PLY file of the C-alpha trace (Angstrom):
ply
format ascii 1.0
element vertex 57
property float x
property float y
property float z
element edge 56
property int vertex1
property int vertex2
end_header
-20.38 7.48 -16.43
-17.89 6.09 -18.92
-15.75 8.89 -18.54
-15.59 9.20 -14.55
-14.19 5.51 -14.79
-11.72 6.86 -17.18
-10.66 9.93 -15.37
-10.09 7.17 -11.70
-8.71 5.09 -13.69
-5.86 7.28 -14.87
-5.89 8.77 -11.42
-4.81 5.37 -10.21
-2.01 4.72 -13.12
-0.84 7.82 -12.14
-0.81 7.32 -8.06
1.12 3.98 -8.81
3.27 5.66 -11.37
4.41 8.45 -8.59
4.63 5.52 -6.04
7.13 3.69 -7.99
9.07 6.61 -9.04
9.63 7.23 -5.42
9.93 4.09 -3.81
11.89 2.20 -6.74
13.67 4.53 -9.09
14.56 6.74 -6.10
16.85 4.84 -3.71
15.92 5.05 0.02
12.61 7.33 0.00
9.72 5.90 0.81
6.18 7.10 -0.94
3.14 8.42 0.90
1.54 5.42 -1.12
3.96 2.23 0.13
4.10 3.77 3.58
0.68 3.89 4.80
0.02 0.34 2.88
3.05 -1.28 4.72
1.36 0.25 8.03
-1.58 -1.09 7.48
-0.59 -4.36 6.28
1.01 -4.58 9.71
-1.60 -3.56 11.61
-3.92 -6.61 10.22
-1.36 -9.27 10.79
-0.81 -7.92 14.29
-4.22 -8.56 14.56
-4.43 -11.96 13.28
-1.62 -12.60 15.51
-3.47 -11.46 18.40
-6.12 -13.52 17.43
-4.14 -16.76 17.38
-3.18 -19.09 20.33
0.42 -18.37 21.95
1.50 -22.02 22.19
5.06 -21.93 21.23
5.81 -25.79 21.28
0 1
1 2
2 3
3 4
4 5
5 6
6 7
7 8
8 9
9 10
10 11
11 12
12 13
13 14
14 15
15 16
16 17
17 18
18 19
19 20
20 21
21 22
22 23
23 24
24 25
25 26
26 27
27 28
28 29
29 30
30 31
31 32
32 33
33 34
34 35
35 36
36 37
37 38
38 39
39 40
40 41
41 42
42 43
43 44
44 45
45 46
46 47
47 48
48 49
49 50
50 51
51 52
52 53
53 54
54 55
55 56
C-alpha cells in the first residue's frame, strides 16, 4: 500500500506541474485541469446563488 500511495502522489504532482506549465508559463492557454475546475467552482456558486433570496435592497 505504501508504494501505491507514492505512485498516486507522484501522479498528482506531475498533473499539477503540467497544469502550472500550461496555465502560467504558456500565456493564454487553459489546461484541462484548470478549465474543469473553473467550471465546477462556477456551478457550485451558481447553485448557492439560486438558493439565496433575491432581495436587492
